[in-house]
N, C-alpha and C positions, 0 to 999 in steps of 0.2 A: 090527881089530887095532891095538894100541898100538905106535907106533914110538918114542915117547919116554915112558918111564914117569914120569920126574921132573916133566914138564909135562902128562902125560895127553894127549899129542898122538896122534891116531889116523891111520890110513892115509887115511881119508876127508877129514880136515882138510888133510893134505898134498896130496891130489889137488885139493882146492878151491884151495889156495894157488897151486899150479902152473898149473892150468887157468884159474881165474877171475882171479887176481891177476897171473899171468904171471911168477911167481918162477922163477929159474933156478939157485938155489943153496940150500944148507941154511941159510946165514945169512939169505937173503931169506925163506925159509919161516918161520923163527923170528920175524923182524921182522913179517911179515904176520899171524902168529898172536899177536903181542904177547907173546912168550916169549923166554927165554934158555936156552941149554944149561946144565945143572947139572953132572952128573957127566961128561958128554961121551961116554958109552959108546954112545949112539944115533947118533952122527954118521956112522959108516960105513953103517949101515942106512938112515939118512935120505938120504944121498948116493945110494945104490943106488936108493931109491924115487924120488927126484927125476929121476934119469936115465931110469928105466923109464917114468915118467909122461910125461916130455917126448917119449920115443920112441913113445908110444902103446902100450906093452906093459904087461902086468899086473905089479903089484908082487910080486916073488918072494921077499921076505924070509922069510915064514912057511913057504916050501916047503923050507927048509933043515931036515933031520932033527934037527940039533943045536939048532935054534932053539926058544925058548919063545915064548909069544904076544907077547913084547916084542922090539923091535928090538935091545936090548942083550944078547939071548940069555941072560938070567938073571944077568948079572954086575953089574947095576945094584943097588946097595944090598942085597947078599945078606942082611945082618943089620941090621934096622932099629935105628938108634941106634949109638953108638960102644961096642964091647965093652970098650974100655979105661977107660971111665968107670963106676965102680960106681954101682949104683942107690941112691937115698936110702932109708934105712930108715924 
């Protein structure tokens, strides 16, 4: 499952960062994965995942019935590109 669509960060990558690299925060996870938050909509889901992994619990982000396969719950870049910019003819 993707937790950050902008950087294509998966749950498995976050698990690796927390367990193998000892990261304890979302910022540290991004640093370990050599990425930066883009839109920021994943930060809450990533924080939940980091806490769950550190506690030895399963990541429950995808169990939310409102959730899409992405941690941003579908709000991340809903329309690719800026709708205010007309397309070139």
